[in-house]
N, C-alpha and C positions, 0 to 999 in steps of 0.2 A: 109100300116100302119107305117113302119119305116121311109118311105120317107116323110110322112106328118110330123112326129115328128122331122126328121132331118131339115126340111124346115121351119115349122111353130110352132114347139113344144118347150117346156122346160123341161129338166130334172135337178131338183135342190133340195135343202134341204131348207125348208122354215121355219120360225117362224110365227105361227098365232097370238101369244101373246108375248109380249117383254120378260118376264121371263122364257118362255117354251124352251124346246130343240127343235132343227130343226127336222122337219119331212121330208120324202121323198115325192116329188110332181112331177108328170108327167102331164103336161097340154099343151092343143093346143088351140090357139085363132084364131077366123075366122069371117068373116061376113056371112059365109055360114052356118047357122044352120043346114041345110040338111045334110052337111058333117059330122058335130059333132054328129048328131043323128045316122048316119050310124056307125061312130067309136064307139059310146056308145052301139048300138045293136051288133056289131061284138064282142066287148070285153066284154060285160055283166057286167061291173063294171064302177064306176065314176059317174059324174053328169055334167050337163050343167047349166051354169049361164049366165045371161045377163049382159053386162057391161053398165054402165051410158054413154050416149054420152054427151060430154060438149058443143057441139054446134048442132044446127039444121041440118046443112049441112052434118054432119057426119052420116055414115051408122050405123045402130044398129050392135053391135059387141057381140060375144058370146065366152065362154071359156068352153072347156071340161076339167075336172080335176079329177084326181084320186090320192089318198094318201096312204102312208105306205105300208102295205103288200099287199094290191091290186095293188100298183103301182110296187112292185117288180114282181108281176105276169106279168103285162104289159111289164116290161123290159125284163123278161126272153123270152117272146115271140119275141121282136123286136130287142134285141141287136145284134144278128148274122147278121142282115141286115142294121144296122146303119153304115154311111159312114163319119160322121163329127166328131169333138171333142166330140159330145154327146155319141159316141161309147165308149170313154175313161172313161167319167163319168159313164155310165151305167155299164161298166165292174167293175170299183172300187166300185160302190155301190153294185152290186150283190156279189162281193167277201166279203164285210164287214159289210153291213147294219144290218144284223140279229145278228151277234155276238157282235155288238157294240150298240145294241138297246134293252136293257132288258125289257121284257113285263111288269114288275112291275115299270118301270122308275127309279129304284134305281141303282146308278152308285157308284162303288168304286172309289177312287182317281185315281188308274191306269187306269180303264176302262174309266173314264171321261177325262183323259189326252189322251187316244187313240182316243176316240170319237171326241174330239176337233181337234186333228191333222188330223183325217179322214174327218171331215167337211171342214177344210181349204183346204185340198187337192182336194176334189171334187169341192169346189166353185173357186179354182184357175184354174181349166181346164177351158179354154175359147177359143173361135174361134181364137183369135190373141195371146194367152199366155197360153201355156200348162205347167204343172209341169215338173220339170226335169225327164228324163227317170230313173234315179237312185231312185228318190223318189217314182215314180210310180211303179216302179219294186219291191221296198222295201215294199210299201203298199199292192200290189197285192199278194205278196208272203208271207205275215205275218202270 
């Protein structure tokens, strides 16, 4: 599972609507629906959607996605086995997402500032550009 997420998956914080706070998303895209159905059956959470093809010659493509606290459960399961920059994202998310995401959606000024810093740190961890080790260490040990 971790290998598929490392290779074909995404661990990120997305906005479904412009004015909403970002939410955790773990997704895998593939032209092999059978693979995604297997992942759905093994994990027991998430859903599979069909992507539109822009040209007839393109193969149909599908996306498995899981969000928020269910996505945290997936990350708890796969993080020890991740090998790419996604392992850093996952560890940072596991360390802080719950604390920085109040269930009622109400943020104090301080919590909102911390949440924005957290989102920026997660989104800046990329294959070719990771956050500084000092910042990552500070965030993980906060």
